[in-house]
Each structure stands twice: as C-alpha cells, then as structure tokens.
C-alpha positions as CSV (number, residue, x, y, z in Angstrom):
1,M,109.4,107.0,113.5
2,S,107.0,108.5,111.0
3,K,107.5,111.9,109.5
4,R,105.1,114.7,110.5
5,N,103.2,116.3,107.7
6,A,100.1,118.5,107.2
7,L,97.7,115.5,107.7
8,T,99.3,114.3,110.9
9,E,99.6,117.7,112.4
10,Q,96.0,118.7,111.8
11,S,93.4,117.5,114.2
12,I,89.7,117.9,114.6
13,I,87.5,117.6,117.7
14,I,85.3,114.5,117.6
15,D,81.6,115.2,117.6
16,D,78.7,112.8,118.3
17,V,78.6,111.3,114.8
18,L,82.3,110.8,114.5
19,S,82.3,109.3,118.0
20,M,79.7,106.8,117.0
21,L,81.6,105.9,113.7
22,T,85.2,105.9,115.0
23,G,84.8,104.8,118.6
24,H,86.8,107.8,119.9
25,P,85.3,109.6,122.9
26,R,83.3,112.8,122.1
27,G,85.4,116.0,122.5
28,T,88.8,114.4,121.9
29,M,91.2,115.8,119.3
30,V,92.2,113.2,116.7
31,S,94.4,113.5,113.6
32,F,92.9,113.2,110.1
33,T,94.9,110.0,109.6
34,E,93.4,108.4,112.7
35,I,89.9,109.3,111.6
36,T,90.5,107.9,108.1
37,K,91.8,104.6,109.6
38,S,88.8,104.4,111.9
39,L,86.3,105.1,109.2
40,H,87.9,102.4,106.9
41,D,87.7,99.9,109.8
42,Y,84.0,100.8,110.3
43,I,83.3,100.3,106.6
44,K,85.0,96.9,106.7
45,M,83.3,95.7,109.9
46,N,79.8,96.7,108.7
47,G,80.1,95.3,105.2
48,L,79.7,98.7,103.5
49,R,82.3,98.2,100.8
50,Q,81.1,99.0,97.3
51,R,80.2,95.8,95.5
52,F,79.4,97.2,92.1
53,C,80.9,99.4,89.4
54,P,80.0,103.1,90.0
55,H,80.0,103.7,86.2
56,C,77.8,100.8,84.9
57,N,76.4,99.2,88.1
58,A,77.9,95.8,87.1
59,P,78.6,93.6,90.1
60,L,82.2,93.2,91.1
61,S,83.9,90.1,92.3
62,G,86.4,90.2,95.2
63,G,89.7,91.2,93.6
64,V,88.5,93.3,90.7
65,S,89.4,97.0,90.6
66,V,87.4,99.6,88.9
67,S,88.9,101.2,85.9
68,E,88.1,104.5,84.2
69,P,85.0,104.4,82.1
70,A,85.5,104.0,78.4
71,A,84.9,107.1,76.2
72,P,81.4,107.1,74.7
73,E,81.3,106.2,71.0
74,V,80.4,109.0,68.7
75,P,78.0,108.0,66.0
76,A,79.2,108.5,62.4
77,I,77.4,111.2,60.4
C-alpha cells in the first residue's frame, strides 16, 4: 500500500480541458498524481515528446538526456 502525502491527498475538479487531455469525466475529483500520469500518457500517445535540446536546439536521439548548458566563455581582455 502506498503512503499518503500532500500530492495524493490533494485533488482538483476536472474541467473541460483536463477532461479532454486525461480522459476523466468532467466534474470528477482526481489527485495530482493521477492527472500527472494521464498527461504523460497523452504526451506519449500523441508524439509530443521534446526531440531537441532546449538550450541549443540540437536534435536528440532516442536515449540521450539533456545536460545543463555549459557556462558561456568570457573573452579575455
């Protein structure tokens, strides 16, 4: 059995947009974790995953993770 915490105890009421994205009926109360899972599933099913580096716009291959951007070089004076 999973532990209850602030995320599992808090719920929001599904509106029209969340109903369309998550598949839950409008007006139902759903926990934040369930909404997050549903949104991740929607992103995967519709091919909306980010396929480029947000820092340099270089294309990413399948298993590459994005690292922190390098510090900019300071020109010598």
